[in-house]
N, C-alpha and C positions, 0 to 999 in steps of 0.2 A: 206491566209485565209484557215483555216481547214474546213473539212466537218461539224464538230460540231459547229464551229462559224457560218457557213452559216445557219445551221438548227436553231440555237438560234436566229439569226437575222430574219429569216422567221417567226418564231413562235412569235416574238414580234409584228408582224402586227396585228392590231385589227381584231378579228374574225378568225384568222388563226387556222386551224385544221389539224392535221396529219392524213393521211390515207394510207393504204397499199392495194389498190385494185388489185394489180398484184403480191402480195406475199411479203415476208420479204426483198427482195433485192431492192425494189424501193419505196421510200417514196414520196408521193405526198402531197404537202401542198396546202390546199384549203381555199377559203373564199366564203361563200354563196353557197357551193357545187361545185364550179368551181376551177380547178387547176391553180395556178399561179407559182408554182415551182415543177419541177420533180427532185428529188435528188437520184441517184443510191447509194446504200449502199455497193456496191462491186466495185472492181477496174476494172473489165472487164465486158462488156455486154452492158447494156442500154447506148446509146449515146456515145459509144467509150470506151477508156481506161483511167485509172487514176481517180482522184477525179474531178467530174464534176457536172454541174447542167444545166437543160434546163429551159429557161425563155422565156416568151412572150415579143415581142417587135414589134414596127412598122416596116414595110418592109424596109424602108430606114435605120433604125438603124441596122437591121440584115445585110443588104448589107455592111454598113460601118464597122461593127465589123469584118465581114469576110474578108474585104479588109485590114484593119489595123492590125489584129491579125490572119493571115492565119494559123498559127500553133496551136493556142489556141481556135479557134472558128470554129465550123462546123454546118452543118444542124442537126437538132434534129430529125432524123428519129426514129420512124415512124410518128412523128408529122408533121404538115404543116410547111415545112421549110421556107416558106415565112414569117411566124409569130413567129416561135419558133427557138431559137438558143441554141446550146449546147456549154457551156463554160468550159474549163479546168481550174481548180483552181491551183494556185501556179505557173502559167506561167507569161507572160508579162502583163496581165491585173491586175491592182492593186486592192487591197482589197476594196478601196473606190469606184472604178468604178463598181465592182461586186455588192456591196451594193446598189448603185444607180440603176443598172439594175434590181436587185431583187425588189426594191421599185417601179420602173416603171412597172414591170410586175404585181405586186400587184395592183397598181393604175389602170392599163388598165383593169384588170379583174373586180375590184370593180365598175368602171365606167359603165360597161355593165350589171351589176346586176340590177334586179328590185329593187326599193327603199326598199321594204319590206325585202329584203335579205341583204341589205348593213349593215355593222357593225354600231351600233349607235355611238360609240366613235371613231372618226378618228383622229389618231395622225399625226405626220409629214410624215408618210409613204404614206398617201393618198394625201398629198399636194405637193409632189415632182413635 
């Protein structure tokens, strides 16, 4: 999966909005004002080296990913590493699994939004 494919998939989520609160090098994708994907636009810096993304996940999923893919998954510093994981794209994690993790991150964020901030039209992204 390329960075552009990842961004395109994130932007397909209902209510997804691009934001650059930390400058041109870090894209945050938000729903209802809350980030569900952090996508560095440089090869070095935020969350390590290479093409990567930081996504929200349940603590047990974060632990499993770090155990199964130790060379492709790390803590998403400076975010809460218990709930956020940095994933290197193009490694052992398949494109389908990356899409599922992105969808799960989106769903987790939407589920915690007040009803008035939730997107009115939820596609399969929110039903994962």
